C-alpha positions in Angstrom: 93.0 -193.3 90.1 96.0 -195.8 90.3 96.2 -199.4 92.2 97.3 -197.4 95.1 94.5 -195.6 95.6 92.6 -198.9 96.6 95.1 -200.7 98.8 93.3 -201.7 101.3 89.7 -201.8 100.0 87.9 -204.2 101.8 84.6 -204.5 99.1 81.5 -204.9 99.6 82.2 -202.1 103.2 81.9 -198.6 101.9 86.0 -197.7 103.3 89.1 -197.4 101.3 92.7 -197.6 102.8 95.7 -195.7 101.9 98.5 -196.7 104.1 102.0 -195.5 103.5 103.9 -197.4 101.1 107.4 -198.0 102.6 105.6 -198.3 106.2 105.1 -201.9 107.3 102.1 -202.9 109.6 103.1 -202.5 113.2 102.7 -205.6 115.7 102.7 -205.6 119.2 103.3 -208.9 121.3 100.1 -210.9 121.3 98.2 -209.0 118.7 97.3 -210.7 115.6 99.2 -210.6 112.4 97.9 -207.9 110.1 97.8 -209.2 106.5 100.0 -207.0 104.4 98.8 -203.8 101.9 98.7 -204.9 98.4 101.2 -203.5 96.2 100.6 -201.3 93.4 100.3 -202.7 89.8 104.4 -204.2 88.5 105.6 -203.2 92.3 106.5 -204.7 94.9 107.7 -202.6 98.2 110.8 -203.4 100.6 110.2 -206.1 103.1 110.6 -204.5 106.9 113.1 -205.6 108.8 111.5 -207.6 111.1 109.7 -209.5 108.4 110.4 -212.8 106.2 111.2 -211.2 102.4 107.7 -212.4 100.2 106.6 -211.2 96.6 103.6 -209.1 96.5 100.8 -210.1 94.4 99.4 -207.1 92.3 96.5 -205.4 92.7 94.8 -206.6 89.6 96.0 -210.2 90.3 93.7 -210.4 93.0 90.3 -208.2 92.0 90.6 -211.0 88.5 89.7 -213.9 91.0 86.5 -211.9 92.7 82.7 -213.6 91.7 81.7 -210.2 91.3 83.2 -207.6 88.7 84.6 -204.0 90.1 83.9 -201.2 88.4 85.4 -197.6 90.5 84.3 -193.7 89.0 85.8 -191.4 90.6 83.7 -187.9 92.2 82.8 -186.6 88.7 81.8 -190.4 87.7 84.9 -191.5 85.3 85.1 -194.9 85.4 88.8 -195.2 86.7 88.9 -199.1 87.2 87.5 -201.7 85.1 88.1 -204.7 86.2 88.6 -208.0 83.7 85.5 -209.8 85.5 83.6 -206.7 85.0 85.2 -205.8 81.5 83.9 -209.4 80.0 80.1 -208.5 81.3 79.8 -205.1 80.4 82.3 -204.6 77.4 80.7 -201.1 77.5 82.4 -199.9 80.2 85.9 -197.8 79.5 88.4 -196.8 81.8 88.8 -192.5 81.3 85.3 -191.9 79.9 82.4 -191.3 82.0 80.0 -194.0 83.3 76.8 -192.9 81.2 79.0 -193.0 78.0 78.0 -197.0 78.5 74.4 -196.5 76.8 73.5 -198.3 79.8 70.5 -196.0 82.2 70.7 -199.5 85.2 74.2 -197.7 85.3 73.3 -194.6 86.6 69.8 -195.0 87.3 68.5 -197.2 90.6 69.7 -200.5 90.5 66.9 -203.0 90.0 67.4 -205.9 92.6 65.9 -208.7 90.2 68.9 -207.6 87.5 68.1 -206.8 83.7 69.0 -208.7 80.6 72.2 -208.2 78.7 73.9 -210.0 76.1 72.0 -213.2 76.7 72.4 -213.1 80.3 71.1 -212.2 83.6 72.9 -209.5 85.7 73.0 -207.5 88.9 74.4 -204.5 89.7 75.6 -203.1 93.6 76.4 -199.8 94.0 78.5 -198.8 96.8 79.5 -195.0 98.1 83.0 -194.9 98.7 84.9 -191.4 100.5 86.0 -188.6 98.5 82.7 -188.5 96.8 83.6 -192.1 94.8 82.0 -194.9 93.7 82.2 -198.8 93.4 79.5 -201.0 91.1 79.7 -204.7 91.9 78.7 -206.9 89.0 77.1 -210.1 89.2 76.1 -212.6 86.4 73.3 -214.5 88.6 72.4 -216.4 85.1 72.6 -219.2 86.5 71.1 -218.9 89.8 68.1 -217.1 88.7 67.6 -220.0 86.3 67.4 -222.5 88.6 65.3 -220.8 91.6 62.7 -220.2 87.9 63.2 -224.0 87.4 62.5 -224.3 91.5 59.2 -222.4 90.6 58.2 -223.5 88.0 58.6 -226.7 89.4 56.7 -226.2 92.6 54.3 -224.5 90.5 54.1 -227.2 88.0 53.8 -229.9 91.0 51.1 -227.7 93.2 48.7 -227.5 89.9 48.9 -231.5 89.6 48.2 -232.0 93.2 45.2 -230.0 92.6 44.4 -231.9 89.8 44.7 -234.8 91.9 42.6 -234.0 94.6 39.7 -232.6 91.8 39.6 -235.5 89.8 39.5 -237.6 92.9 36.0 -237.0 93.7 33.7 -237.6 90.3 32.6 -241.0 89.6 30.6 -239.8 86.3 32.1 -239.6 82.7 29.4 -236.0 82.3 31.0 -234.5 85.8 34.7 -235.8 85.4 34.8 -234.7 81.9 33.6 -231.3 83.3 36.3 -231.2 86.0 38.8 -231.6 83.5 37.9 -229.1 81.4 37.5 -226.6 84.1 40.8 -227.6 85.7 42.6 -226.5 82.0 42.1 -223.8 81.6 44.0 -220.8 82.1 47.0 -223.0 83.7 47.2 -225.2 79.8 45.7 -222.8 77.4 42.6 -220.0 76.5 40.3 -222.6 75.5 40.3 -226.4 75.8 38.2 -228.6 74.0 37.7 -232.7 75.8 36.5 -235.0 73.0 35.7 -238.4 74.7 35.9 -242.2 73.0 32.5 -242.1 70.8 30.0 -244.7 72.5 27.0 -245.5 70.4 28.1 -243.5 67.3 28.9 -240.3 69.0 31.1 -238.5 71.0 30.6 -236.5 73.6 33.2 -233.1 73.1 33.3 -231.0 76.8 34.8 -226.4 75.7 36.4 -224.2 78.1 37.2 -220.6 77.3 38.6 -217.4 79.5 38.6 -214.2 78.6 39.9 -211.6 80.3 40.6 -212.6 84.0 36.9 -214.2 83.9 35.8 -217.7 85.0 36.4 -219.9 82.7 32.8 -220.4 80.6 32.2 -224.3 80.1 30.2 -225.9 77.0 29.6 -228.8 75.7 27.8 -230.8 73.0 27.9 -234.0 71.1 28.8 -235.0 67.6 28.5 -238.3 65.6 31.6 -240.4 65.3 32.0 -239.6 61.5 32.1 -236.1 61.6 35.3 -236.1 63.9 38.0 -233.6 62.7 40.6 -236.4 61.2 43.1 -234.9 63.7 40.7 -236.1 66.5 39.7 -239.2 64.8 43.1 -240.3 64.6 44.3 -239.2 68.4 41.1 -241.0 69.6 42.9 -244.3 67.9 46.3 -243.8 69.8 48.3 -242.1 67.4 50.3 -239.5 68.7 48.2 -236.5 68.2 50.3 -233.4 68.9 52.2 -233.6 66.1 49.3 -233.8 63.3 49.2 -230.9 61.2 46.7 -228.9 60.3 45.2 -229.0 63.7 43.9 -225.2 64.5 42.9 -225.1 61.0 40.2 -228.7 61.8 39.4 -227.1 65.3 38.4 -223.5 64.0 36.4 -225.8 61.0 34.5 -227.6 64.0 33.5 -224.4 65.6 35.7 -225.1 68.6 38.0 -222.2 68.7 35.5 -219.4 69.1 37.3 -215.6 68.1 40.4 -217.2 67.7 41.6 -216.8 63.8 44.2 -219.6 62.9 47.1 -217.0 61.9 47.4 -216.3 66.1 46.6 -219.2 67.9 49.3 -222.4 68.6 47.9 -225.4 69.3 48.3 -228.9 70.6 46.9 -232.2 71.7 47.1 -235.1 73.2 45.3 -238.7 74.6 44.0 -239.3 77.6 45.6 -242.9 78.4 42.6 -245.4 78.8 42.2 -248.7 79.8 42.6 -250.5 76.2 42.3 -247.6 74.4 42.5 -243.3 74.9 39.7 -242.8 76.9 39.9 -239.0 75.0 41.6 -236.3 73.7 42.6 -233.1 74.6 43.0 -229.7 73.1 44.6 -226.8 74.4 44.7 -223.3 72.4 46.8 -219.9 73.0 48.0 -217.1 72.1 50.3 -215.9 73.9 53.0 -218.0 73.5 54.2 -221.4 71.8 54.1 -225.0 73.5 57.6 -225.8 74.2 58.6 -229.3 75.2 58.1 -228.2 79.1 55.3 -227.7 78.7 54.1 -230.5 76.6 55.3 -232.0 80.0 53.0 -230.9 81.5 50.1 -231.0 80.0 51.2 -234.5 79.2 51.2 -235.0 82.7 47.2 -233.8 83.1 46.5 -235.9 80.6 47.6 -238.8 82.3 45.1 -237.5 85.4 42.6 -236.8 83.5 42.8 -240.6 81.7 42.7 -241.9 85.0 40.3 -240.2 86.3 38.0 -240.7 83.2 38.8 -244.4 83.0 37.6 -244.9 86.8 34.2 -242.7 86.4 32.9 -244.6 82.8 34.1 -248.4 84.7 32.3 -246.8 87.3 29.3 -246.1 85.5 29.6 -249.5 83.5 29.7 -251.0 86.6 26.4 -249.1 87.7 24.4 -250.4 84.6 25.4 -253.9 85.1 23.8 -253.6 89.1 21.0 -251.7 88.7 19.9 -254.6 85.7 20.6 -257.0 87.9 19.2 -255.5 91.1 15.4 -254.6 89.1 15.7 -257.9 87.7 15.9 -259.7 91.6 13.7 -257.2 93.7 10.6 -258.7 94.2 7.4 -258.3 91.3 4.4 -257.0 93.4 1.7 -260.1 92.9 -1.0 -259.9 89.6 -4.1 -258.8 89.5 -6.6 -261.5 91.3 -10.5 -261.3 91.5 -11.8 -260.7 94.9 -7.8 -260.4 96.5 -6.1 -257.5 97.7 -2.6 -257.9 97.9 -1.1 -255.5 99.9 3.6 -256.2 100.5 6.0 -255.0 102.8 9.7 -255.2 101.8 13.5 -253.6 103.2 17.2 -255.2 102.8 19.4 -255.6 105.1 21.9 -253.5 103.3 19.5 -250.5 101.9 22.2 -249.3 99.2 21.5 -253.3 97.9 17.6 -252.3 97.5 17.9 -256.6 97.5 18.4 -258.7 100.0 17.2 -262.8 100.5 14.0 -262.5 101.8 11.2 -262.6 98.3 7.9 -262.8 97.5 5.5 -262.7 95.0 2.3 -264.4 93.2 2.0 -265.9 89.6 -2.2 -266.3 88.0 -3.3 -269.4 87.7 -5.7 -270.4 84.2 -8.8 -271.3 86.1 -8.9 -267.6 87.6 -6.9 -268.2 91.0 -3.0 -267.3 92.2 0.0 -268.7 93.5 1.1 -266.9 96.4 5.0 -267.4 98.2 6.8 -265.9 100.8 9.9 -267.4 102.0 13.6 -266.5 103.0 17.2 -268.2 102.1 20.1 -268.7 104.1 22.5 -265.5 104.0 22.0 -261.8 103.4 23.5 -259.2 100.2 23.9 -259.7 97.3 24.6 -263.9 96.9 21.2 -264.2 99.0 19.7 -261.9 96.0 21.3 -264.2 93.3 20.0 -267.3 95.2 16.5 -265.8 95.3 16.8 -265.0 92.0 17.0 -268.5 91.2 14.6 -269.5 93.7 11.9 -266.9 91.4 12.9 -268.4 88.5 12.1 -272.0 89.3 8.9 -271.5 90.8 7.6 -269.4 87.6 8.7 -272.1 85.9 7.4 -274.7 88.2 3.7 -273.8 88.9 3.0 -273.7 84.9 3.2 -278.0 86.1 1.9 -278.5 88.8 -0.3 -276.2 90.7 -0.9 -277.9 94.0 1.1 -276.6 96.5 2.3 -280.0 98.6 4.1 -281.0 95.2 4.7 -277.4 93.8 7.0 -277.3 96.8 9.2 -280.7 96.6 9.5 -279.8 92.7 10.8 -277.0 94.1 13.0 -279.0 96.6 14.4 -280.7 94.0 15.9 -278.2 91.5 17.4 -276.6 94.1 19.0 -279.6 95.5 20.2 -280.0 91.9 21.4 -276.6 92.0 23.2 -275.8 94.9 25.3 -279.5 94.5 26.0 -278.3 91.0 27.6 -274.9 92.5 28.7 -276.1 96.0 27.0 -274.0 97.0 24.9 -275.6 100.0 22.2 -273.1 100.3 18.7 -273.4 101.5 15.0 -271.9 102.4 12.0 -271.7 104.3 9.0 -271.2 102.3 5.1 -270.7 102.7 3.0 -271.5 99.4 -0.2 -271.6 98.8 -3.1 -271.4 96.2 -5.9 -269.1 96.3 -9.4 -269.6 94.8 -12.5 -267.4 95.0 -15.8 -268.8 96.0 -18.8 -267.9 94.9 -20.3 -266.2 98.3 -16.8 -263.8 97.6 -14.8 -265.6 100.2 -11.2 -266.9 99.4 -9.9 -270.8 99.3 -6.2 -270.9 100.7 -4.3 -274.1 101.0 -0.5 -273.7 102.0 2.3 -275.4 102.3 4.8 -274.6 104.6 8.7 -275.3 103.8 10.2 -274.6 107.5 8.6 -270.8 107.5 7.3 -269.3 110.3 3.0 -270.3 110.4 0.4 -267.2 108.7 -1.7 -265.0 109.9 -5.2 -264.6 110.1 -7.2 -261.7 111.1 -11.0 -262.5 110.9 -13.6 -260.2 110.6 -14.7 -260.7 114.4 -11.1 -259.2 115.5 -9.8 -262.2 116.5 -6.0 -262.8 114.8 -5.2 -266.8 114.6 -2.1 -269.0 113.7 -2.4 -271.1 110.8 -1.0 -275.0 112.5 1.3 -275.0 109.6 4.6 -277.3 109.4 7.2 -278.5 107.5 10.9 -278.9 107.2 13.6 -276.4 105.0 13.9 -276.3 101.7 17.4 -277.7 99.7 18.5 -279.1 102.5 17.2 -282.9 102.2 15.7 -284.7 98.5 12.3 -285.9 100.3 11.3 -283.4 102.8 8.2 -283.5 105.4 6.1 -280.5 103.9 3.1 -279.6 105.9 -0.6 -278.5 104.6 -3.4 -277.0 105.7 -6.6 -275.3 103.7 -8.4 -271.4 105.3 -11.2 -270.0 104.1 -11.5 -266.5 104.6 -15.0 -264.1 104.4 -15.1 -261.2 103.0 -12.9 -258.7 104.9 -10.6 -261.2 106.6 -7.0 -261.4 105.6 -3.9 -263.4 105.3 -0.7 -262.2 106.6 2.9 -263.5 105.6 6.3 -262.2 107.3 9.1 -262.9 107.1 11.8 -263.8 110.3 12.9 -260.0 110.1 9.8 -259.1 111.7 9.8 -262.2 115.1 13.7 -261.3 115.6 14.2 -257.6 115.2 16.6 -256.8 118.0 15.3 -253.5 119.7 13.2 -252.5 122.9 15.2 -250.7 125.6 18.4 -252.0 126.1 18.3 -253.1 122.4 18.6 -256.5 122.8 15.3 -258.0 123.1 13.5 -259.3 119.8 10.1 -258.6 119.1 8.9 -261.6 119.0 5.2 -263.6 118.0 3.5 -261.7 121.1 3.7 -258.1 119.9 3.2 -259.3 116.5 0.1 -260.1 117.1 -0.4 -258.1 119.2 0.6 -255.0 116.6 -2.3 -256.4 114.2 -5.1 -256.9 116.9 -7.7 -254.6 115.9 -6.5 -254.1 112.1 -8.6 -256.6 110.6 -11.0 -253.4 109.3 -7.1 -252.3 107.0 -6.7 -252.7 103.5 -3.9 -255.3 102.5 -1.8 -252.6 101.7 -2.0 -250.5 105.1 -1.8 -253.7 107.2 1.6 -254.6 105.3 3.1 -250.7 105.9 1.5 -251.6 109.9 3.9 -254.4 109.7 6.5 -252.9 108.8 6.1 -249.4 110.7 6.0 -251.6 114.2 8.9 -253.3 113.3 11.4 -250.2 112.2 9.6 -248.3 115.5 11.4 -251.7 117.7 14.3 -251.5 115.9 15.3 -247.8 115.8 18.4 -247.4 114.2 19.7 -250.3 114.6 20.7 -253.0 112.1 17.9 -256.0 110.8 18.0 -258.6 109.1 15.7 -258.6 105.8 12.1 -258.0 106.2 9.0 -259.0 104.0 5.7 -258.9 104.1 2.9 -260.7 102.4 -1.1 -260.0 102.9 -4.2 -260.7 100.5 -7.4 -260.3 101.4 -11.2 -261.2 100.7 -12.6 -258.3 99.1 -16.2 -259.7 97.1 -16.6 -260.4 93.8 -17.3 -256.3 93.9 -12.9 -255.9 94.5 -12.9 -253.1 96.7 -14.1 -253.1 100.4 -15.8 -250.2 102.2 -12.8 -247.9 103.8 -13.1 -247.7 107.8 -11.4 -244.9 109.9 -10.6 -246.8 113.6 -7.0 -246.4 115.6 -4.7 -248.9 116.0 -3.3 -250.3 119.4 0.2 -249.4 120.8 2.6 -252.0 120.6 4.0 -252.3 124.3 7.3 -251.0 124.0 7.2 -249.2 121.0 5.8 -245.7 122.3 8.5 -244.6 124.4 11.0 -245.5 121.0 8.9 -243.9 118.8 6.3 -241.5 119.4 4.6 -241.8 116.0 3.2 -245.6 117.6 
């Protein structure tokens, strides 16, 4: 087939028109101009008389600049024309020979829309049927576009993976849980087998490993190694050396037993450090058999390691802070009073911020050399951690001062001087209220209580008759003035009678129908009336219960209760089963009361 046979051919529409070479295209008035037909190669048709003379380009000159190469075959499948572009892309195709003689099955079979690889390029073929059972093959080089599409898909997959990593690693705040989450995310995206080794702590290093067989879910296990027994490559990685370039990495991992079922000759492995605050938080070893780790793979592993290192560093920092907080909280939580002959203690404590477990209310007791004890209950200004720290300072002062002074009034004044010195040195300006007393047993089994008041609420005494007495105890705040006025009173408790100390978190608890009414002193007295037979622990729990029932679920101040009951020489009073009165206004808020 000559070039004249494809004159007027529009690539892609499946049609060929062959107008007469000597006939000019017809034109009519008002009709748009029609492009003249292309001349065969090497010829130039005579221009029509009504048209100006022009030089018509050859067909091959036009086709050479097509983006696609053209291969035209006759009805017998013999190649009749190969454009220069097609000749460069498919040098096996020769004009005058059958298309099958090129030896490429894709030319005669069903075309693949995704293309095929040929001489290091990616080609795509589109076949179009022409008239007379002829055909035309369009050959396009899609190497660059496919590469761009693959790169875009790879970047999207990378971004999606890192987004999942950021989401999954944003929650664990415990190093072990964070490490387990890291190692699960590694397989199978980055490796068939992955090993995470954390920085040693106390001479030992924790490691986690994830493996995946076929299409099963990853299996995670862990262990502990002495720091001295870590493979050299791991040790160098933990010291900050670029570990992915360390020689004999696979051999060391196999020797450590971290690559089960994988032979040294068939595995490729890499290792990266997990960045931490001052030193690496750990190292990540990735290994697989499918293909080598190229630079793009290593970039993804490093990006993953950066996120994993941040998550692990946060978890370790949180653990360290939690350990410090737990230690400090344990030292600030009120300590249960010691055993004293003839005395039964009862305590209740509820801080305003339950999550802290500490607050500004405090109580305690210390034994005296004569068999008695110093007891106290108080409240410092403020709430939360700062109040708890001030409470700890006050308790430490009492623990030291009671050894040199046991008289309640003088002991309170010594405590006042110590607090003034502390608060003025730190510029805190804090103060406290306090009831401090001594308890000593009598031969008849009763107790003698001498109490000093420092601006605190007056104690209550539950007599055996069921009467509730308010102890007339007064005094000034502690830690405000150098020489405060301190009230002092002595109370006798017979066997079975109880003295109750409480903080303002009880009487100032706001609740009731509208939620803004204070619990008050009268409701407290009513709540403990007829509770004189209760053991001291049960009485303290009773006060806490009715207070919380009054509060409902509202906010409250710190609540502290200390009860001491005279039990006699035997130390254990008889048990009694009896009913206790309901507190007005609490029954409708909580049926339990």
